A tleap script that builds the chain and sets N, CA, C and O, in Angstrom:
source leaprc.protein.ff14SB
mol = sequence {
  NMET VAL ALA THR THR VAL CYS LEU VAL GLY
  CYS GLY LYS LYS SER PRO ASN GLN PRO ALA
  GLN SER THR PHE VAL GLY ILE GLY VAL GLN
  LEU SER VAL LYS ASP ARG GLN VAL VAL ILE
  VAL SER VAL LEU PRO GLY THR PRO ALA ALA
  LYS THR GLY LEU HIE SER GLY LEU ILE LEU
  GLN GLN ILE ASN GLY THR ASN ILE LEU GLY
  LYS PRO ILE GLU GLN CYS VAL PHE MET VAL
  ARG GLY PRO ILE GLY SER LYS VAL GLN LEU
  THR VAL LEU ASP PRO VAL LYS ASN GLU THR
  ASN SER VAL GLU PHE ILE ARG ASP LYS ILE
  SER MET SER ASP GLU THR SER LEU CLYS
}
set mol.1.N position { 42.746 -24.663 -0.851 }
set mol.1.CA position { 42.921 -23.453 -1.621 }
set mol.1.C position { 44.407 -23.289 -1.929 }
set mol.1.O position { 45.239 -23.352 -1.025 }
set mol.2.N position { 44.740 -23.081 -3.186 }
set mol.2.CA position { 46.104 -22.874 -3.619 }
set mol.2.C position { 46.283 -21.408 -3.967 }
set mol.2.O position { 45.462 -20.837 -4.686 }
set mol.3.N position { 47.337 -20.798 -3.470 }
set mol.3.CA position { 47.612 -19.391 -3.773 }
set mol.3.C position { 49.008 -19.260 -4.349 }
set mol.3.O position { 49.965 -19.804 -3.800 }
set mol.4.N position { 49.124 -18.549 -5.439 }
set mol.4.CA position { 50.402 -18.241 -6.052 }
set mol.4.C position { 50.477 -16.734 -6.211 }
set mol.4.O position { 49.571 -16.121 -6.774 }
set mol.5.N position { 51.542 -16.139 -5.723 }
set mol.5.CA position { 51.690 -14.689 -5.825 }
set mol.5.C position { 52.822 -14.370 -6.769 }
set mol.5.O position { 53.875 -15.005 -6.727 }
set mol.6.N position { 52.608 -13.393 -7.615 }
set mol.6.CA position { 53.647 -12.884 -8.490 }
set mol.6.C position { 54.033 -11.515 -7.992 }
set mol.6.O position { 53.193 -10.620 -7.901 }
set mol.7.N position { 55.292 -11.350 -7.672 }
set mol.7.CA position { 55.778 -10.047 -7.234 }
set mol.7.C position { 56.001 -9.185 -8.458 }
set mol.7.O position { 56.798 -9.538 -9.326 }
set mol.8.N position { 55.322 -8.080 -8.540 }
set mol.8.CA position { 55.440 -7.199 -9.688 }
set mol.8.C position { 56.461 -6.100 -9.470 }
set mol.8.O position { 56.855 -5.424 -10.421 }
set mol.9.N position { 56.897 -5.911 -8.226 }
set mol.9.CA position { 57.811 -4.815 -7.935 }
set mol.9.C position { 58.822 -5.235 -6.881 }
set mol.9.O position { 58.487 -5.984 -5.963 }
set mol.10.N position { 60.062 -4.756 -7.004 }
set mol.10.CA position { 61.071 -4.889 -5.954 }
set mol.10.C position { 61.422 -6.296 -5.547 }
set mol.10.O position { 61.562 -6.552 -4.351 }
set mol.11.N position { 61.575 -7.236 -6.481 }
set mol.11.CA position { 61.848 -8.618 -6.111 }
set mol.11.C position { 63.314 -9.003 -6.225 }
set mol.11.O position { 63.694 -10.103 -5.821 }
set mol.12.N position { 64.131 -8.133 -6.759 }
set mol.12.CA position { 65.527 -8.485 -6.982 }
set mol.12.C position { 66.348 -8.451 -5.706 }
set mol.12.O position { 65.923 -7.904 -4.688 }
set mol.13.N position { 67.557 -9.056 -5.780 }
set mol.13.CA position { 68.468 -9.012 -4.645 }
set mol.13.C position { 69.093 -7.638 -4.577 }
set mol.13.O position { 69.226 -6.951 -5.589 }
set mol.14.N position { 69.475 -7.244 -3.375 }
set mol.14.CA position { 70.080 -5.938 -3.178 }
set mol.14.C position { 71.195 -6.059 -2.165 }
set mol.14.O position { 71.267 -7.034 -1.416 }
set mol.15.N position { 72.055 -5.073 -2.145 }
set mol.15.CA position { 73.074 -5.055 -1.110 }
set mol.15.C position { 72.426 -4.582 0.182 }
set mol.15.O position { 71.412 -3.885 0.142 }
set mol.16.N position { 72.998 -4.953 1.338 }
set mol.16.CA position { 72.368 -4.580 2.618 }
set mol.16.C position { 72.252 -3.074 2.832 }
set mol.16.O position { 71.361 -2.620 3.551 }
set mol.17.N position { 73.149 -2.287 2.211 }
set mol.17.CA position { 73.140 -0.841 2.425 }
set mol.17.C position { 72.371 -0.068 1.372 }
set mol.17.O position { 72.290 1.159 1.439 }
set mol.18.N position { 71.801 -0.772 0.394 }
set mol.18.CA position { 71.106 -0.085 -0.699 }
set mol.18.C position { 69.696 -0.640 -0.839 }
set mol.18.O position { 69.526 -1.845 -1.025 }
set mol.19.N position { 68.672 0.227 -0.751 }
set mol.19.CA position { 67.301 -0.262 -0.895 }
set mol.19.C position { 67.046 -0.765 -2.314 }
set mol.19.O position { 67.588 -0.232 -3.282 }
set mol.20.N position { 66.216 -1.794 -2.419 }
set mol.20.CA position { 65.841 -2.308 -3.736 }
set mol.20.C position { 64.929 -1.299 -4.417 }
set mol.20.O position { 64.093 -0.674 -3.764 }
set mol.21.N position { 65.085 -1.139 -5.710 }
set mol.21.CA position { 64.207 -0.262 -6.460 }
set mol.21.C position { 63.845 -0.962 -7.744 }
set mol.21.O position { 64.680 -1.607 -8.377 }
set mol.22.N position { 62.610 -0.831 -8.115 }
set mol.22.CA position { 62.127 -1.464 -9.325 }
set mol.22.C position { 61.262 -0.471 -10.077 }
set mol.22.O position { 60.501 0.289 -9.478 }
set mol.23.N position { 61.387 -0.485 -11.389 }
set mol.23.CA position { 60.569 0.369 -12.237 }
set mol.23.C position { 59.960 -0.497 -13.320 }
set mol.23.O position { 60.647 -1.320 -13.926 }
set mol.24.N position { 58.688 -0.316 -13.563 }
set mol.24.CA position { 58.000 -1.043 -14.615 }
set mol.24.C position { 56.857 -0.187 -15.121 }
set mol.24.O position { 56.521 0.826 -14.508 }
set mol.25.N position { 56.258 -0.581 -16.231 }
set mol.25.CA position { 55.098 0.125 -16.766 }
set mol.25.C position { 53.879 -0.747 -16.531 }
set mol.25.O position { 53.867 -1.922 -16.897 }
set mol.26.N position { 52.866 -0.179 -15.928 }
set mol.26.CA position { 51.642 -0.914 -15.629 }
set mol.26.C position { 50.648 -0.012 -14.930 }
set mol.26.O position { 50.564 1.184 -15.205 }
set mol.27.N position { 49.889 -0.615 -14.011 }
set mol.27.CA position { 48.869 0.162 -13.295 }
set mol.27.C position { 49.123 0.209 -11.791 }
set mol.27.O position { 48.446 0.959 -11.087 }
set mol.28.N position { 50.089 -0.578 -11.271 }
set mol.28.CA position { 50.466 -0.496 -9.865 }
set mol.28.C position { 49.750 -1.451 -8.940 }
set mol.28.O position { 49.343 -1.062 -7.845 }
set mol.29.N position { 49.585 -2.715 -9.363 }
set mol.29.CA position { 48.964 -3.714 -8.496 }
set mol.29.C position { 49.865 -4.939 -8.369 }
set mol.29.O position { 50.702 -5.208 -9.230 }
set mol.30.N position { 49.675 -5.666 -7.285 }
set mol.30.CA position { 50.296 -6.976 -7.108 }
set mol.30.C position { 49.169 -7.994 -7.166 }
set mol.30.O position { 48.141 -7.835 -6.507 }
set mol.31.N position { 49.367 -9.039 -7.957 }
set mol.31.CA position { 48.321 -10.040 -8.192 }
set mol.31.C position { 48.697 -11.380 -7.581 }
set mol.31.O position { 49.874 -11.698 -7.414 }
set mol.32.N position { 47.683 -12.153 -7.255 }
set mol.32.CA position { 47.857 -13.505 -6.745 }
set mol.32.C position { 46.751 -14.376 -7.340 }
set mol.32.O position { 45.711 -13.867 -7.758 }
set mol.33.N position { 46.978 -15.682 -7.376 }
set mol.33.CA position { 45.949 -16.614 -7.846 }
set mol.33.C position { 45.437 -17.408 -6.656 }
set mol.33.O position { 46.211 -17.996 -5.900 }
set mol.34.N position { 44.122 -17.416 -6.507 }
set mol.34.CA position { 43.463 -18.213 -5.466 }
set mol.34.C position { 42.293 -18.936 -6.108 }
set mol.34.O position { 41.390 -18.305 -6.657 }
set mol.35.N position { 42.309 -20.249 -6.040 }
set mol.35.CA position { 41.229 -21.049 -6.623 }
set mol.35.C position { 40.966 -20.685 -8.085 }
set mol.35.O position { 39.817 -20.500 -8.488 }
set mol.36.N position { 42.032 -20.585 -8.871 }
set mol.36.CA position { 41.985 -20.290 -10.306 }
set mol.36.C position { 41.541 -18.866 -10.630 }
set mol.36.O position { 41.360 -18.531 -11.801 }
set mol.37.N position { 41.364 -18.022 -9.612 }
set mol.37.CA position { 40.957 -16.636 -9.837 }
set mol.37.C position { 42.126 -15.700 -9.544 }
set mol.37.O position { 42.862 -15.895 -8.577 }
set mol.38.N position { 42.289 -14.680 -10.389 }
set mol.38.CA position { 43.335 -13.684 -10.186 }
set mol.38.C position { 42.785 -12.606 -9.264 }
set mol.38.O position { 41.766 -11.980 -9.557 }
set mol.39.N position { 43.476 -12.398 -8.144 }
set mol.39.CA position { 43.016 -11.482 -7.102 }
set mol.39.C position { 44.043 -10.369 -6.926 }
set mol.39.O position { 45.249 -10.609 -6.980 }
set mol.40.N position { 43.553 -9.151 -6.717 }
set mol.40.CA position { 44.437 -8.041 -6.385 }
set mol.40.C position { 44.816 -8.175 -4.922 }
set mol.40.O position { 43.958 -8.154 -4.040 }
set mol.41.N position { 46.119 -8.314 -4.674 }
set mol.41.CA position { 46.624 -8.474 -3.312 }
set mol.41.C position { 46.940 -7.117 -2.693 }
set mol.41.O position { 46.686 -6.887 -1.510 }
set mol.42.N position { 47.498 -6.219 -3.508 }
set mol.42.CA position { 47.858 -4.898 -2.991 }
set mol.42.C position { 47.916 -3.899 -4.133 }
set mol.42.O position { 48.061 -4.260 -5.301 }
set mol.43.N position { 47.796 -2.624 -3.755 }
set mol.43.CA position { 47.799 -1.513 -4.712 }
set mol.43.C position { 48.828 -0.492 -4.243 }
set mol.43.O position { 48.821 -0.088 -3.080 }
set mol.44.N position { 49.705 -0.078 -5.138 }
set mol.44.CA position { 50.735 0.896 -4.817 }
set mol.44.C position { 50.125 2.301 -4.803 }
set mol.44.O position { 49.499 2.705 -5.783 }
set mol.45.N position { 50.297 3.046 -3.713 }
set mol.45.CA position { 49.728 4.396 -3.622 }
set mol.45.C position { 50.213 5.301 -4.756 }
set mol.45.O position { 51.365 5.213 -5.180 }
set mol.46.N position { 49.324 6.171 -5.242 }
set mol.46.CA position { 49.671 7.149 -6.259 }
set mol.46.C position { 49.709 6.626 -7.684 }
set mol.46.O position { 50.041 7.373 -8.604 }
set mol.47.N position { 49.380 5.367 -7.883 }
set mol.47.CA position { 49.419 4.755 -9.212 }
set mol.47.C position { 48.051 4.848 -9.882 }
set mol.47.O position { 47.065 5.195 -9.232 }
set mol.48.N position { 47.984 4.539 -11.185 }
set mol.48.CA position { 46.676 4.547 -11.846 }
set mol.48.C position { 45.638 3.681 -11.124 }
set mol.48.O position { 44.470 4.062 -11.040 }
set mol.49.N position { 46.051 2.530 -10.608 }
set mol.49.CA position { 45.113 1.647 -9.901 }
set mol.49.C position { 44.571 2.305 -8.636 }
set mol.49.O position { 43.377 2.224 -8.351 }
set mol.50.N position { 45.450 2.954 -7.884 }
set mol.50.CA position { 45.020 3.613 -6.642 }
set mol.50.C position { 44.105 4.798 -6.937 }
set mol.50.O position { 43.146 5.041 -6.206 }
set mol.51.N position { 44.400 5.535 -8.005 }
set mol.51.CA position { 43.606 6.721 -8.342 }
set mol.51.C position { 42.182 6.376 -8.762 }
set mol.51.O position { 41.285 7.212 -8.657 }
set mol.52.N position { 41.966 5.141 -9.241 }
set mol.52.CA position { 40.611 4.749 -9.641 }
set mol.52.C position { 39.888 3.959 -8.558 }
set mol.52.O position { 38.744 3.546 -8.744 }
set mol.53.N position { 40.562 3.747 -7.420 }
set mol.53.CA position { 39.892 3.083 -6.306 }
set mol.53.C position { 40.021 1.573 -6.254 }
set mol.53.O position { 39.330 0.928 -5.465 }
set mol.54.N position { 40.892 0.986 -7.078 }
set mol.54.CA position { 41.111 -0.456 -6.937 }
set mol.54.C position { 41.680 -0.727 -5.554 }
set mol.54.O position { 42.401 0.100 -4.995 }
set mol.55.N position { 41.352 -1.891 -5.008 }
set mol.55.CA position { 41.839 -2.246 -3.678 }
set mol.55.C position { 42.023 -3.747 -3.582 }
set mol.55.O position { 41.554 -4.500 -4.437 }
set mol.56.N position { 42.706 -4.172 -2.540 }
set mol.56.CA position { 42.951 -5.601 -2.356 }
set mol.56.C position { 41.634 -6.348 -2.183 }
set mol.56.O position { 40.668 -5.822 -1.630 }
set mol.57.N position { 41.619 -7.574 -2.667 }
set mol.57.CA position { 40.435 -8.420 -2.554 }
set mol.57.C position { 39.579 -8.466 -3.806 }
set mol.57.O position { 38.759 -9.372 -3.961 }
set mol.58.N position { 39.758 -7.495 -4.708 }
set mol.58.CA position { 38.992 -7.527 -5.955 }
set mol.58.C position { 39.485 -8.673 -6.833 }
set mol.58.O position { 40.675 -8.989 -6.845 }
set mol.59.N position { 38.574 -9.284 -7.556 }
set mol.59.CA position { 38.879 -10.417 -8.426 }
set mol.59.C position { 38.861 -9.937 -9.876 }
set mol.59.O position { 37.862 -9.389 -10.343 }
set mol.60.N position { 39.969 -10.146 -10.583 }
set mol.60.CA position { 40.017 -9.813 -12.010 }
set mol.60.C position { 39.257 -10.872 -12.781 }
set mol.60.O position { 39.504 -12.067 -12.616 }
set mol.61.N position { 38.326 -10.434 -13.629 }
set mol.61.CA position { 37.568 -11.364 -14.455 }
set mol.61.C position { 37.970 -11.280 -15.920 }
set mol.61.O position { 38.030 -12.294 -16.617 }
set mol.62.N position { 38.248 -10.051 -16.388 }
set mol.62.CA position { 38.627 -9.857 -17.780 }
set mol.62.C position { 39.717 -8.792 -17.874 }
set mol.62.O position { 39.771 -7.854 -17.078 }
set mol.63.N position { 40.582 -8.966 -18.871 }
set mol.63.CA position { 41.576 -7.957 -19.222 }
set mol.63.C position { 41.369 -7.668 -20.703 }
set mol.63.O position { 41.507 -8.555 -21.545 }
set mol.64.N position { 41.039 -6.421 -21.010 }
set mol.64.CA position { 40.737 -6.018 -22.394 }
set mol.64.C position { 39.703 -6.932 -23.046 }
set mol.64.O position { 39.826 -7.286 -24.219 }
set mol.65.N position { 38.689 -7.309 -22.279 }
set mol.65.CA position { 37.591 -8.114 -22.806 }
set mol.65.C position { 37.853 -9.604 -22.871 }
set mol.65.O position { 36.976 -10.366 -23.278 }
set mol.66.N position { 39.054 -10.040 -22.474 }
set mol.66.CA position { 39.402 -11.462 -22.498 }
set mol.66.C position { 39.179 -12.073 -21.118 }
set mol.66.O position { 39.726 -11.589 -20.127 }
set mol.67.N position { 38.374 -13.139 -21.051 }
set mol.67.CA position { 38.150 -13.856 -19.804 }
set mol.67.C position { 39.463 -14.497 -19.368 }
set mol.67.O position { 40.117 -15.172 -20.162 }
set mol.68.N position { 39.855 -14.290 -18.106 }
set mol.68.CA position { 41.145 -14.798 -17.639 }
set mol.68.C position { 41.024 -15.933 -16.631 }
set mol.68.O position { 42.031 -16.347 -16.056 }
set mol.69.N position { 39.830 -16.442 -16.406 }
set mol.69.CA position { 39.653 -17.539 -15.451 }
set mol.69.C position { 40.530 -18.717 -15.846 }
set mol.69.O position { 40.422 -19.228 -16.961 }
set mol.70.N position { 41.394 -19.148 -14.942 }
set mol.70.CA position { 42.246 -20.299 -15.175 }
set mol.70.C position { 43.508 -20.016 -15.979 }
set mol.70.O position { 44.315 -20.922 -16.183 }
set mol.71.N position { 43.697 -18.786 -16.439 }
set mol.71.CA position { 44.917 -18.455 -17.197 }
set mol.71.C position { 46.097 -18.357 -16.232 }
set mol.71.O position { 45.917 -17.986 -15.072 }
set mol.72.N position { 47.300 -18.686 -16.700 }
set mol.72.CA position { 48.492 -18.539 -15.846 }
set mol.72.C position { 48.680 -17.079 -15.432 }
set mol.72.O position { 48.450 -16.168 -16.227 }
set mol.73.N position { 49.092 -16.868 -14.202 }
set mol.73.CA position { 49.233 -15.509 -13.689 }
set mol.73.C position { 50.261 -14.728 -14.498 }
set mol.73.O position { 50.111 -13.519 -14.674 }
set mol.74.N position { 51.296 -15.389 -14.991 }
set mol.74.CA position { 52.299 -14.695 -15.796 }
set mol.74.C position { 51.674 -14.105 -17.057 }
set mol.74.O position { 52.054 -13.015 -17.486 }
set mol.75.N position { 50.730 -14.807 -17.645 }
set mol.75.CA position { 50.040 -14.306 -18.829 }
set mol.75.C position { 49.184 -13.089 -18.465 }
set mol.75.O position { 49.119 -12.124 -19.227 }
set mol.76.N position { 48.535 -13.135 -17.312 }
set mol.76.CA position { 47.712 -12.010 -16.868 }
set mol.76.C position { 48.570 -10.776 -16.603 }
set mol.76.O position { 48.192 -9.663 -16.971 }
set mol.77.N position { 49.729 -10.973 -15.964 }
set mol.77.CA position { 50.641 -9.857 -15.710 }
set mol.77.C position { 51.083 -9.246 -17.032 }
set mol.77.O position { 51.114 -8.023 -17.173 }
set mol.78.N position { 51.426 -10.093 -18.001 }
set mol.78.CA position { 51.832 -9.614 -19.325 }
set mol.78.C position { 50.716 -8.790 -19.969 }
set mol.78.O position { 50.985 -7.781 -20.621 }
set mol.79.N position { 49.479 -9.214 -19.788 }
set mol.79.CA position { 48.341 -8.513 -20.377 }
set mol.79.C position { 48.087 -7.159 -19.709 }
set mol.79.O position { 47.649 -6.217 -20.371 }
set mol.80.N position { 48.357 -7.055 -18.411 }
set mol.80.CA position { 48.142 -5.800 -17.688 }
set mol.80.C position { 49.252 -4.802 -18.004 }
set mol.80.O position { 48.997 -3.604 -18.126 }
set mol.81.N position { 50.474 -5.290 -18.136 }
set mol.81.CA position { 51.587 -4.409 -18.486 }
set mol.81.C position { 51.529 -4.062 -19.957 }
set mol.81.O position { 50.843 -4.726 -20.734 }
set mol.82.N position { 52.247 -3.024 -20.338 }
set mol.82.CA position { 52.293 -2.614 -21.739 }
set mol.82.C position { 53.040 -1.307 -21.872 }
set mol.82.O position { 53.618 -0.817 -20.902 }
set mol.83.N position { 53.033 -0.743 -23.060 }
set mol.83.CA position { 53.754 0.512 -23.280 }
set mol.83.C position { 53.172 1.661 -22.458 }
set mol.83.O position { 51.961 1.741 -22.249 }
set mol.84.N position { 54.042 2.534 -22.001 }
set mol.84.CA position { 53.607 3.702 -21.248 }
set mol.84.C position { 52.637 4.527 -22.093 }
set mol.84.O position { 52.882 4.756 -23.277 }
set mol.85.N position { 51.550 4.969 -21.491 }
set mol.85.CA position { 50.549 5.771 -22.187 }
set mol.85.C position { 49.475 4.955 -22.890 }
set mol.85.O position { 48.491 5.517 -23.372 }
set mol.86.N position { 49.648 3.640 -22.955 }
set mol.86.CA position { 48.637 2.801 -23.612 }
set mol.86.C position { 47.514 2.470 -22.625 }
set mol.86.O position { 47.684 2.584 -21.411 }
set mol.87.N position { 46.376 2.062 -23.164 }
set mol.87.CA position { 45.194 1.776 -22.343 }
set mol.87.C position { 45.066 0.284 -22.064 }
set mol.87.O position { 45.456 -0.558 -22.873 }
set mol.88.N position { 44.510 -0.016 -20.899 }
set mol.88.CA position { 44.140 -1.382 -20.541 }
set mol.88.C position { 42.820 -1.307 -19.777 }
set mol.88.O position { 42.636 -0.443 -18.920 }
set mol.89.N position { 41.904 -2.221 -20.097 }
set mol.89.CA position { 40.610 -2.242 -19.430 }
set mol.89.C position { 40.510 -3.514 -18.592 }
set mol.89.O position { 40.751 -4.618 -19.082 }
set mol.90.N position { 40.154 -3.342 -17.332 }
set mol.90.CA position { 39.964 -4.470 -16.416 }
set mol.90.C position { 38.507 -4.554 -16.008 }
set mol.90.O position { 37.865 -3.537 -15.743 }
set mol.91.N position { 37.993 -5.764 -15.958 }
set mol.91.CA position { 36.683 -6.018 -15.369 }
set mol.91.C position { 36.959 -6.729 -14.052 }
set mol.91.O position { 37.582 -7.790 -14.022 }
set mol.92.N position { 36.484 -6.127 -12.960 }
set mol.92.CA position { 36.756 -6.652 -11.627 }
set mol.92.C position { 35.456 -6.931 -10.886 }
set mol.92.O position { 34.453 -6.240 -11.065 }
set mol.93.N position { 35.501 -7.952 -10.057 }
set mol.93.CA position { 34.377 -8.313 -9.198 }
set mol.93.C position { 34.744 -7.986 -7.766 }
set mol.93.O position { 35.791 -8.408 -7.274 }
set mol.94.N position { 33.883 -7.235 -7.097 }
set mol.94.CA position { 34.025 -7.003 -5.660 }
set mol.94.C position { 33.194 -8.081 -4.972 }
set mol.94.O position { 31.965 -7.999 -4.972 }
set mol.95.N position { 33.843 -9.097 -4.383 }
set mol.95.CA position { 33.086 -10.200 -3.796 }
set mol.95.C position { 32.279 -9.805 -2.558 }
set mol.95.O position { 31.318 -10.489 -2.207 }
set mol.96.N position { 32.652 -8.726 -1.903 }
set mol.96.CA position { 31.920 -8.259 -0.724 }
set mol.96.C position { 30.593 -7.642 -1.146 }
set mol.96.O position { 29.555 -7.929 -0.549 }
set mol.97.N position { 30.625 -6.790 -2.180 }
set mol.97.CA position { 29.416 -6.119 -2.653 }
set mol.97.C position { 28.705 -6.896 -3.753 }
set mol.97.O position { 27.587 -6.551 -4.138 }
set mol.98.N position { 29.349 -7.945 -4.259 }
set mol.98.CA position { 28.838 -8.728 -5.388 }
set mol.98.C position { 28.539 -7.817 -6.586 }
set mol.98.O position { 27.504 -7.943 -7.240 }
set mol.99.N position { 29.479 -6.892 -6.854 }
set mol.99.CA position { 29.351 -5.948 -7.967 }
set mol.99.C position { 30.517 -6.122 -8.936 }
set mol.99.O position { 31.658 -6.337 -8.528 }
set mol.100.N position { 30.206 -6.026 -10.218 }
set mol.100.CA position { 31.225 -6.094 -11.257 }
set mol.100.C position { 31.324 -4.729 -11.928 }
set mol.100.O position { 30.311 -4.115 -12.262 }
set mol.101.N position { 32.551 -4.264 -12.121 }
set mol.101.CA position { 32.792 -2.977 -12.771 }
set mol.101.C position { 33.916 -3.118 -13.785 }
set mol.101.O position { 34.850 -3.896 -13.590 }
set mol.102.N position { 33.816 -2.355 -14.873 }
set mol.102.CA position { 34.898 -2.260 -15.848 }
set mol.102.C position { 35.560 -0.899 -15.680 }
set mol.102.O position { 34.895 0.133 -15.597 }
set mol.103.N position { 36.887 -0.926 -15.633 }
set mol.103.CA position { 37.649 0.298 -15.424 }
set mol.103.C position { 38.756 0.362 -16.468 }
set mol.103.O position { 39.451 -0.626 -16.707 }
set mol.104.N position { 38.918 1.538 -17.093 }
set mol.104.CA position { 39.986 1.716 -18.064 }
set mol.104.C position { 41.113 2.511 -17.432 }
set mol.104.O position { 40.882 3.493 -16.725 }
set mol.105.N position { 42.346 2.069 -17.699 }
set mol.105.CA position { 43.536 2.705 -17.150 }
set mol.105.C position { 44.452 3.138 -18.275 }
set mol.105.O position { 44.435 2.565 -19.365 }
set mol.106.N position { 45.253 4.154 -18.000 }
set mol.106.CA position { 46.364 4.531 -18.858 }
set mol.106.C position { 47.619 4.036 -18.136 }
set mol.106.O position { 47.917 4.473 -17.024 }
set mol.107.N position { 48.340 3.132 -18.770 }
set mol.107.CA position { 49.548 2.582 -18.148 }
set mol.107.C position { 50.566 3.701 -17.934 }
set mol.107.O position { 50.692 4.622 -18.741 }
set mol.108.N position { 51.281 3.587 -16.828 }
set mol.108.CA position { 52.253 4.613 -16.472 }
set mol.108.C position { 53.504 3.953 -15.907 }
set mol.108.O position { 53.500 2.767 -15.577 }
set mol.109.N position { 54.551 4.720 -15.801 }
set mol.109.CA position { 55.791 4.244 -15.191 }
set mol.109.C position { 55.562 4.162 -13.691 }
set mol.109.O position { 55.127 5.127 -13.062 }
set mol.110.N position { 55.857 3.012 -13.134 }
set mol.110.CA position { 55.669 2.765 -11.709 }
set mol.110.C position { 57.051 2.540 -11.099 }
set mol.110.O position { 57.796 1.670 -11.548 }
set mol.111.N position { 57.390 3.323 -10.081 }
set mol.111.CA position { 58.662 3.167 -9.382 }
set mol.111.C position { 58.372 2.806 -7.943 }
set mol.111.O position { 57.448 3.326 -7.318 }
set mol.112.N position { 59.192 1.896 -7.436 }
set mol.112.CA position { 59.001 1.496 -6.046 }
set mol.112.C position { 60.340 1.122 -5.450 }
set mol.112.O position { 61.176 0.501 -6.106 }
set mol.113.N position { 60.537 1.509 -4.187 }
set mol.113.CA position { 61.705 1.093 -3.429 }
set mol.113.C position { 61.222 0.441 -2.149 }
set mol.113.O position { 60.018 0.370 -1.903 }
set mol.114.N position { 62.153 -0.039 -1.329 }
set mol.114.CA position { 61.773 -0.684 -0.066 }
set mol.114.C position { 61.009 0.263 0.847 }
set mol.114.O position { 60.220 -0.181 1.682 }
set mol.115.N position { 61.238 1.569 0.695 }
set mol.115.CA position { 60.547 2.537 1.563 }
set mol.115.C position { 59.097 2.727 1.148 }
set mol.115.O position { 58.296 3.243 1.927 }
set mol.116.N position { 58.744 2.315 -0.072 }
set mol.116.CA position { 57.380 2.445 -0.566 }
set mol.116.C position { 56.634 1.169 -0.228 }
set mol.116.O position { 57.102 0.071 -0.531 }
set mol.117.N position { 55.477 1.309 0.397 }
set mol.117.CA position { 54.751 0.104 0.799 }
set mol.117.C position { 53.522 -0.106 -0.073 }
set mol.117.O position { 52.866 0.850 -0.487 }
set mol.118.N position { 53.220 -1.374 -0.346 }
set mol.118.CA position { 51.981 -1.724 -1.037 }
set mol.118.C position { 50.872 -1.805 -0.008 }
set mol.118.O position { 51.093 -2.246 1.120 }
set mol.119.N position { 49.674 -1.378 -0.397 }
set mol.119.CA position { 48.537 -1.432 0.530 }
set mol.119.C position { 47.420 -2.204 -0.094 }
set mol.119.O position { 46.365 -2.370 0.519 }
savepdb mol mol.pdb
quit
């Protein structure tokens, strides 16, 4: 099994006395690729993703109706991000319940520092 993780928040270098802070527009998830599938690794509390109940372990199948199986993770991240206030629809598979759901989000400004933890 090959896993590649893309850090969506707080990846830059920082001085030892200053916490890293990152701001981006999206839904507030960190994604990883496992066996050609894009998986939600973590969800930032208080974000659009957290408010709709997304959680780690869900498998992304489609973004705005486009099948993403085997697509580069950078392309998937680009598809999830977008202008603030714009909509994005994700189709996710819960492998535990074997259920697929489509969820629509309104992209928002996401801020995170070292004190904010992904869950």
